[in-house]
N, C-alpha and C positions, 0 to 999 in steps of 0.2 A: 584239203585242197589237193588237186591232182599233182602227182610228181612229174616234173619236167626233166627229161633226160637230155643233157647236153654235154659237151666236152670242152674243157678249157684248162689252161695252165694255172695252177694254184700259186699265188704269190706268197712265198714264205717269209717275206720281209715285212709283215704287218706287226701286230702287237706282240708283247712278251718276248721281244728280241733279246732282252737282257737276261733271260733265263738260260744260262749256259751250264757247262759241266762244272765249273768252279762253284757256281751258286748251288747246284744240286749237291755237290760234296759237302758244302757248308751246312745245308739243311739236313743231310744224312748223318752228320757227326754224332749228335747226341743219341739218336736211336742206335747207331752202330756201336757206340761205346757201351750202351746198355745191354744189347743182345749178343754182340760179337758176330752176328750173322748178316752179311751184306745183302743177301737176297731178301731176308726178312725185313731189313731196314728199308730197302728200296720199295718193297711191296707195301709196307705200312705207309710210307711217305706218299706213294702214288694213290693209295686207297683213301687216305685221310685228307689229302691236299695240304697246302701250306701257304704261308705269306712270305713273299720275298723281302729282301732287306730294304727295298724302297717302298714297301707297303702294299705291293700288288698281290691280290688274292688269286691263287690258282686253285680251282675246285679239284677235289680228289675224284677218283673213279667211282667211289661210293656215291658221291653227290650226283655225278653224271648218270649213274645207274638209276638213281631215284627219279631224276628228271626224265629218263627214258621210260621208266615204268609209268610215270604220270602221263607222259605223252601217249603211251600205248593205251592207257585207260580212256583217254579222251577220244582217240581215234576209234576205239572199239564201239563207242556210243554213237558214232557218226554214220556207219555203213550198215545197210540192211538190204542185201540182195534178195532175200525171200520176200521182203515187203514190196520190193520193186516188181517181182514176179506176180505178187498178188494184185498189184495195181494194173498190170497188163491183163490179168485174168478178168478183173472187174471191168476194164475198158472193153474187152472183147465181149463180155456178157451184155454190156450196155449196147454195143453195136448189134449183137444178135437180137436183143429185145426190140430195137428200132426196126430191124429187118422184119421181125415177126409182126409188129404193129402194122407195117406197110402192107404185108401180105393180107392181114386180116381186113384192113381198110379196102384193099383191092377186091377182096371177096365180097365184102358188104356192098360195094358199089355195083358189082356185077349182078348180085341178087336183086338189088333195088331197081335195076334197069328193066327187069322183066324179060330180058333177052335170055332164053334158055341156052342157046348156043354159047353166048358170052359167059354165062354162069358155068357151063360145063368146061370150057377151055380154062377159065380162071381157076376152077376147082382142081383141074389136073395140074396146073402150074404150081398152085399152093401146095398140093400134095407132093409134087416132085421136089420142091425146094425144102419142104419139111423133111422128106426122106433123105435128101442130100446132106442136110445138116445133122440128122440123127446118125448117119453112117460115118461122120467125121470122127477122128480119134479124140480122146479126152485130153491127152497131153497138149500143153499150150503150144509148143513149137510145131508139132505135127498139125494141130488144128489150124494154126495161123497159115501154115503152108497149104493146107487144103483149101482155104479161102482164096488162095491165088487163082484157083480154077472155078471159083463160084461167081456167078453173075448176079450181083445184088439187084434187088428190086428197088430198094430205097437208095436214092442218090446220096442222101445225107449219111447213111450207114457206110456206103462205099467210100465217101470222102474221108470219114473218120478212120476207116480201116487203112486206107492208103497213107494217111497222115501218121498213124501209129506205126505202120511198117517202115516208113521213112525214118522215124525216130529210132526204131529198133536197129535198122541197118547202120545208122550213124553211131549208135551206142556200141554196137558190136565191133565196128571198125576202130573206133577210138579206144576201145579196150586193148587192142593189139598194136595200133599204129599211132605215131606222132606225125601228122601230115597237115596239109592245108585244110583249114576248117571248112571253107566253101566246098572243097572237093568231097569231104566226108559227109557233109550235110545232104548232098544230092549227087552221088557219083553216077556218071553216065556209063554206058557199056564200054566205051573206049577207055575211060579212066580205070574201070574195074579190070579190064584186060591188061592194062599197064601194071596195075598192082599185082596181078597174077604172074606176069612176066618177071617182076622184081622178086617175088617169093621163089619162083622156080630157079632163077639165076643164083640167088643166095643159097638155096639148098644145094645146087650143083657145086658151087665153090666150097661149101662146107664139106661135102662128100669127097671132092677132089683133094682138099687139104688134109682130110683124115687119111686118105690113101697115099699121101705124099706125092701127088701128081701136080703138074703145072696148072695154075688156075685158068680156066677158060669159061666165061670171060675173065679177063684180068681185073684186078681190083680197080684200076684206073678207069677201065671201060665201064665197069659196074657203076662207079660213082658219077661218071659222066652222064649215064642214062637215068640213074635213080638217086642221085645225091640229095635231092630235095626231101627224101624220106628220112635222111640221117644227117641233119645239119651239124657240122663240127667234127664228124668222124674222120679220122686220119688213117685208119687201118681196118683190115677185115675183122680184127679182134674187137675194135670199137663198135662196128656194125652188129656183130654177133651179140656183143654184150647188151647193147641197147635193145635189140629185139628179144633176147632171152629174158632180161629182167622184166619186160612187160608181159611176156608169155607166162613166166613164173608167177607174176602177180595175179594174172587171170586164173591160173591153177589154184592159187591160194584162196581166191574168192570162191571158186567151185567147192574146194575142200572144206570151207567154213560151214557148209550147209549139211543137213542130214542126208542120208542116202537117197531118199525119194526126191527131196528138193534138188539135190545135186544132179540127179539124172534128168529132171525136168529142165533145169537151166542149161545143161550140156546139150540136150536135145534142141532147145531153143536156139542156142548159138550155132549148132550144127546145121539147123534148118536155114538160118539166115545166111550162113556161108554157102550153103548149097544153092540157095536162091540167087546168090550173086556169082555163082560158078567159081567159088574160091575154096570150096571144101577140101578137095584133094590136095591142093597146093598148100593150104594152111596145115593140114595134118602132117604132111611130109616135112614142112619147115619146123614145126614144133618138135617132131621126133629128132631132127638133126640138131636143133638147139639144145635139147636135153643132153645129147651125147657130147656136144661141144662145151657145155658148161656144167660139169659134174659138181662144182663147188657151190652152185646155187641150190637153195632149198626148194625143190620142186614138189615136196610133199607137205609143206607147211599147212597148218590148220588153225588159222587165227580165229579168235572169238569175236565175231561181228554181231553186236548186240543192239544196234541202233533200231529206231522205229520210224516208220514213215517212208520207207523206200529210199530212193536216190538212184542216180544213174549207175548202171553196171560198171561203166568205165571208172567212175569215181570210187566205187566199192573195190574194184581191182587195184586202183592206185593206193587206197588205204591198206588193202591186204599186203601189197608190196612194201609199204612203209612199215607195217607191223612185222613183216619178216626181217627187214633191216634192223628194226629196233631190237628184236629178239636176238639177232646175231651180235649186235653191239653189246647187249647185256651179257651174253655169253663170253665175249672177249674181255669186257671190263670186269667180269666177275671171276676170272680165272684165279686160282690160288696163287700163282706166281705172276703178278701183274706185269713185271718187267718183261716176261716172255710173251704175254698176250698183247701188250700195248703196241708194239711195232706192227701188228697185224690189223689193228683197228682201221677201218676205212674212213678217212677224213671226210670224203665227199658225203658218205652216209651220215656222219655226225653232223655235218653242215646242213644237210637236207632236213634232218629230223630234230636236231636240238639247237640249231641256229649257228650263226657265224662265230659268236664268242666262244661257245663250247668247242668248235672246231679249232679255233686258234689256240686254245689252252691245251687240247690233246696234242696238236702238232708241236707246240712248244715242248711238251713232255717228251715226245718222240725224238725231237731234235737234241734235247739235253741228254737223253739216254745214249743216242748215237755218239755224241761228243765224249761221253764218259769212256766209251770203248775206243773211238777213233783217236782221242787225245792221249791214250795210253794210261788212263787212271785206273781202269779195271780190266780184268781179263777173265776168261772162262777156264776153269780147271775141272774138267769132267762136267758134272751137273751143277757145279757151284760157281758163283761169281765171286771173285776175290780182288782185293786191292793190289795194285802193283806198287813198287817202291815209290814211283812218282806220285801215286794217289795217297800213299801214307804221308809223304812229305807235305803234300798240299793240305791234308787234314790237320797235320801238325801245325802248319802256319795259321790255319783258321782257329785252332784251339789257342794258340799263342795270342792271336789278335783279340779273342774273346777275353782272355785273362788280363791283358793290358787294359781293356775297357773296364773290366770289373775293378781292377786296381785303382784306376783313376776315379771311379765313382765311390770307392770305399771311404767311409768316415771313421772306421775303427782301426785302420792300419796307419794312420797318420804318424803316430810316434814311432812306428816300426820302420817307416821309409826314411831314407837318408839320401839326399841329392848330392852326389859328388862325382868327380871325374878322375879316373885313374891316371896318376902322373908318374907312376913307377914303371913306365914302359917307353918304347920308342915310338915317336910320332910317325903315323902312316901318312902317305900322300892321298888321303881319302877323307871324305866327309859324308854326312848323312843329314836328312831333315831333322830339325829339332822337334822333340816331343815334350808336351807339358810335363813338368816334374823333373826334367833334366836340368843340370847346371849348364849355364851358358859359357861355352868356350868356342866363340864364333869363329868360323872360317870366313874372314871378312871378304876376300875376293868373290867367293861363291855366293855369299849373302847379298853383296851389292849387285852382282850379276842378276840374281833372282828378282831383286827389287826393280832394276831397270827393265828387265823383260816384262815385268808385270805392269809397270806404269808408263813405259815408253821413255824416249829420250827427254832430256831436260833436267833442270835443277829447280829446287832442291830434290834430292832423292829421299823419299819417305819409306821407312822400313815398316814392315808388317810381320807379325809372328810367323806367318806362312813362308816368309822369305828366309828365315834363319836356317843356316847350315852350321852344324857343330863339328869340330875336329874329332877324329877317331884315333884312339891310341891302341897299340898292341902291347899287351902285357909281356914282360920279358919271360916270366915263368909260366909254364903251362899248368893247367889245373886238371884234376881227374875227379869225375863224379860217377858214382853208381847209385841208381835209384832202386831201392829194395822195397818192393810192393807186396803187401800182405795179400795172399790169395786164398786165405782160409774161407770156409763156407760162410762165416758170419759176415764177411765183406759183401758177398752177393745178397745175403738175406736182408741186410740193413741198407742196401742201395748205395754202398760206398765204392763199389768197384768202378763204375762208369766215371765218376769224377777223378778217381785215382789214375785211370788210364788216360783221361783227357789231359790231366796235369802232366803226366809223364811224357806224352806226345808233344805237348807245348814246350816243355823245358828241353827235351832232346832236340827239338826243332830249333830252339833258340841257340843252343850250344853249337849245333852243326853249322848254322848260318852265320852267327856273330863271332863265335870262338872256334873256328875250324881246327885249330891246333890242339884243343882240349880233348881229353879222353872222356867218353861217356858210354855207359853200359846200363842194362836193366836186368835186375834179378827178381824173380817172383818166388815167393815162399809160402808153402802151405804145410803139408806133411813133410816135404823135403823142399829144397831150393834148387832152382835151375836158372841158367841165363836165358833171357828171352830176346829174340831179335826184335829190334825196334819196328821192323816191318810187320811183325805179327801182333803188335799191341792192339790195334783197332778190333781185331777179331778174336781177341783173347777171352776165354771163358774159364769158369772155375769148375774143376772136377769135384765130384761129391766125395771128397775125403776130408778127414778131420786133422786139425793141428795147425799151430802157428810156430813154425820151426825157425825162430829168429837166429838161433845159434848157427845153423847151416847157412842161412842167408848172409850173416856177417862173415863167416869163413870164406864163402864163395866170393863175396865182394872184395875181401882182402886179397884173395888169390888173383882176381882179375886185375887188380891195381898193383901187383907185385913189381912190375917193371916200370911203373909210372913215377916220374919225378915231380917235384913241386907240391903244391897244396893238393891234398886228397881228402875227399869226404864221401860219406855214405848217407844218403837221404832215405830214412826209413819212414814209410807210411803204413800205419797199422791201426787196428781198432780193438786191440786186446793184449793181454799178457802172453809171454811165451808159454805154449802148452805142449811143445814137442822138442825132441833133440835126437841127435844121431848117437846110437850106442857104439860100443867098441867094434862090433862086427859090421858097422856101416848101415845097419837097419834103423828105420825111424821108430821112436817110442813116443806114444801120445798118452796124455792123462789130463783130465779136467776134474777138479781144479789142478793146477800145475803142482808137480811134486818138487821138493827141494833140489833134486838132482838136475832137473831141467833148468831151473833158475841159476844154479851154480855153474853149469856148463855154458850157459848163455853169457853169464857175467865173465867167465874165463875168456870167452871170445872177444868180449868188449875190451878186456885188458890187453889182449894181443893186438887189437886194432889201435888202442891208445899207444902201446909201445912202438908200433910201426908208424906213428904220427898221423893216423887217419882219424879225422873228426867224424863223429856220428851225430847227425841232426835228426831228431825224431819228431814226426808230426802225428800226434795222437788224435784219432777221430772219435769224438763223442765218448771220451774216457773219463770216468770220475777219478780224480787224483787220490782220494782216500781209498777207493776200491782197488786201483791198480797203481801202486807206488813204484813198480819196477822201472817204468820209463824214466822217472826222475832219478833213480839210482844210476841209470846209464849216463845221464848228463853229469852227475856229480863225479863219477869215475872217469869219464872220457873228456869232460870239458866242453862237450858240444851243447847244443841248445835243444830244449823241448818246447814244442808249441802245442797247446791244447786248442783245437779248432773244430768247427763243425764241417761237415762235408761240403757245404755250400761255399765255405771260405778257404777250403784247402788249396785250390789252385792259386789264389791271390797270395796267401801266406808263403807258399813255397816259391812262387815267382819273385815276390818282393824280397824275400830273404836271399835268394840266389843272386838277383841283380845287385842288391846292396853289397853282399859279400864279394861278388866278382869284381865290382868296381873298386872295392877297397884293397884288392889283392895286388 
């Protein structure tokens, strides 16, 4: 179908309004935990698509690209400008054959009359007409133009020729202009003069604008005289764009043909424009449009493989659509989708892939803008990185996911213990009750919620959603260091991402619910180092070897040296200690572990125990008989050891932490 170029304000308040930055961060969390590269996580999410929390499916750019390719293949089979040229050749040949038959019949009648003078005059006429046609050029456009000065003998041939020329004029004009159909079907000299004046005025304004001169005529005067050619245009840029896109589509149609076919079609169009006295004005305008819109693809060569012809205007529209589809594919296929997506033309998506695809792309664009505008991400050189606000938000999402997992769990029931900490001072605050918590109702707020829900009147019926429970603040502060194994095996076994997610969730819980508590994170591989919580989402593992638990425990103990109250180190590891620090401070690695590594690690366990620091170890996929050292830590230190799979890690740590924190 022909592309209709109009101008309107797009309403961004349609579907997918609930896709915001917060939802996008939630969807990014798992991929970001896995790769540590925010750009890569965004790119994969945008390429693959996703399903929102409410079940709405948003297609990825890869899906949209495939739809664009399929649409391009469909369009390529619809257009056939060379076939249309061949139809006009055949029509002209039929007209010439009718003219030749009429001449032969005229000659036969003259000879049958017996009038020698009549025969001689008729013979001269037939010879003149035959010579006139033989001298006509072979190219279709030039030959059609030559017939403008030919006096047909056959009235039927003349009528068919005039009908064909009228169709051609209409087809050529609609290839370049969107105007009144009645006018284009039979333009009179006055209407053609007005069209020529429009093109000349537009060229003049483009040239003046390029030179930085005042527009004369002004845009307002131009639209007053010629606004019916450009419905909805509000600026000179709108007018230029509308004309340029149609002219570029015509160029793409020409370029789709072979060299000889292209020359013939250009000659045909040139002849038609010349016959209507529009040739010079059109050439000038197209040249100005090219300079004014360098971003358009004026050299596109679409593959038009249709059969059976079809109007040139329709073929040009299809060529324009193919150019748009190719541009969309290039934008959506960029390696960094987050960089290409903002440049995707929503109107082009809507025209070619439909309104639903346009809404989805626009929703993605809006969510990406909100990530930056909301302060969740920022650019650092060529990289996109999370801000502190973004890290906190991801931590909240991770915590929410772990609580959901904990509620669904059937294996942790004996591990959970519902209790309320009474060893603290009551705060003047409350919070909504969550299933699994003990009921210590804040009655005034609970009753208020019920009244607000059901309205005035008695009796007041309570619903679980109305419950508000009292919050208590522990008198003693607690200190927690999460010591995360960053050895190469953690990445190879897929254990790093769940460990990072668990750490973010627990640090988020501590910071929000227990702001007086101390919390820190230590990562250990060949050596140990403190890790900023803000750096956890994009944390990756270097290709070095070793599980230096000794250094991790020593650094954790050092970080808590000034902290009072209960202190604990939460160790997450998938293997035995295989490295330690030597006397000179350099790391030593050995697999299998040497006795010295185990002895120095156990010595650090004893120091932590003497300092009153509890070590709770979460062993991932470790065989007890194969790696007994983690159990020895529990026996020496008095802490707990949990053997768990990576899928249950977050739930185990969260459940143990919440239970232990409430009991403190």
